[in-house]
C-alpha positions in Angstrom: 34.4 -5.8 -30.3 35.2 -3.5 -27.4 32.3 -4.5 -25.0 33.5 -5.5 -21.5 31.6 -7.2 -18.7 32.8 -6.7 -15.0 31.4 -7.5 -11.7 31.8 -5.4 -8.7 31.3 -6.6 -4.8 29.2 -9.6 -6.0 29.7 -12.8 -8.0 28.1 -12.6 -11.2 29.2 -14.3 -14.4 27.4 -13.4 -17.7 26.8 -16.2 -20.1 27.3 -16.1 -23.9 29.1 -12.9 -23.9 29.9 -13.2 -27.8 26.2 -13.3 -28.7 25.2 -10.4 -26.5 28.3 -8.6 -28.0 27.2 -9.3 -31.6 23.5 -8.2 -30.7 24.5 -4.9 -29.0 26.8 -4.1 -32.1 23.8 -4.7 -34.4 21.6 -2.5 -32.6 24.3 0.2 -32.2 24.9 -0.1 -36.2 21.1 0.1 -37.0 20.9 3.3 -35.3 23.6 4.8 -37.4 26.4 4.7 -35.0 29.5 2.6 -34.3 30.6 0.9 -31.1 33.5 2.5 -29.0 34.3 1.0 -25.5 31.2 -0.1 -23.5 31.6 -1.6 -19.9 29.0 -3.2 -18.3 29.4 -3.3 -14.5 27.2 -5.8 -12.6 27.0 -4.8 -9.0 25.0 -5.0 -5.7 22.2 -2.5 -4.7 24.5 -0.9 -2.1 27.3 -0.3 -4.8 25.0 1.2 -7.3 23.1 3.3 -4.7 26.5 4.7 -3.8 27.1 5.8 -7.4 23.7 7.1 -7.4 24.6 9.4 -4.5 27.9 10.3 -5.4 27.4 11.3 -9.0 23.5 12.1 -9.3 22.9 13.0 -5.6 19.8 10.7 -5.8 19.1 8.5 -2.7 17.1 5.7 -4.6 17.7 2.4 -5.5 17.7 1.9 -9.2 18.5 -1.0 -11.7 20.8 0.9 -14.0 22.9 3.9 -14.1 24.7 4.9 -17.3 27.9 7.2 -17.8 28.1 8.3 -21.5 31.4 9.1 -22.9 30.3 8.9 -26.5 32.1 11.0 -29.0 30.8 12.4 -32.3 33.0 11.8 -35.5 32.4 13.2 -38.8 29.1 11.7 -40.0 28.9 9.0 -37.0 28.6 8.7 -33.3 31.0 6.4 -31.7 29.2 5.0 -28.5 31.2 4.7 -25.4 30.3 4.6 -21.8 30.1 2.8 -18.4 26.7 0.9 -17.5 26.0 -0.1 -14.1 23.6 -2.7 -13.5 22.2 -3.9 -10.1 21.6 -7.6 -10.3 19.5 -7.5 -7.1 17.2 -4.9 -8.9 17.1 -6.9 -12.1 16.0 -10.0 -9.9 13.2 -8.2 -8.1 12.0 -6.7 -11.2 11.9 -9.9 -13.1 9.7 -11.4 -10.3 7.7 -8.0 -10.2 7.0 -8.1 -13.9 6.6 -11.9 -14.1 9.5 -12.3 -16.6 12.6 -14.3 -16.6 15.8 -13.0 -14.8 17.4 -13.1 -18.5 14.6 -11.3 -20.3 14.8 -8.6 -17.6 18.5 -8.4 -17.9 18.5 -8.1 -21.6 15.9 -5.2 -21.4 18.2 -3.5 -18.9 21.1 -3.9 -21.2 19.7 -2.7 -24.3 18.1 0.2 -22.2 21.6 1.2 -21.0 22.8 1.1 -24.7 20.0 3.3 -25.8 20.8 5.9 -23.4 24.3 5.8 -24.9 22.7 6.2 -28.3 20.9 9.5 -27.0 17.6 8.1 -25.9 16.1 9.6 -22.8 13.1 8.7 -20.5 12.5 11.8 -18.5 9.1 12.3 -19.8 6.3 10.1 -20.4 6.8 10.5 -24.2 10.4 9.8 -24.1 9.8 6.7 -21.9 7.4 5.5 -24.6 9.9 5.9 -27.3 12.6 4.0 -25.3 10.2 1.2 -24.5 9.3 0.8 -28.1 13.1 0.8 -29.0 13.8 -1.8 -26.2 10.9 -3.8 -27.6 12.2 -3.6 -31.0 15.7 -4.9 -30.1 14.5 -7.6 -27.5 13.5 -10.1 -30.0 16.7 -10.1 -31.7 18.5 -11.6 -28.9 16.7 -14.9 -27.7 16.6 -15.9 -24.2 18.8 -19.0 -24.9 21.6 -16.6 -25.8 22.1 -15.8 -22.1 22.7 -19.4 -21.1 
């Protein structure tokens, strides 16, 4: 399963990588695609802000940036990309929304994969669809899988 996890400029170790890989592969398959190479890079606000400025010309903090390298083969999309996640944003948002760090991280992780699958969240309607897909996939991975 070509899903890899890295950390940049901070010490973060994702637990239960195998269960998370299976969860993401199942979601990708359910969406009618196959999994190519997906890299999750966990990082600091500063690191992600630098990416946001350099690649998107946005001077704002964000919890996630997704770079989509997916390809379409006859009859199937092969999902590939780099997904950068700010651990500080996830931590802050978990407190803000009164959910566990693990639940917020799982939402951000599936959010990035949904972007690779072609979902967007630019408009209110698109955000609604994206949130409903997140809510659909979240129960398929219990919080205990993160520990």
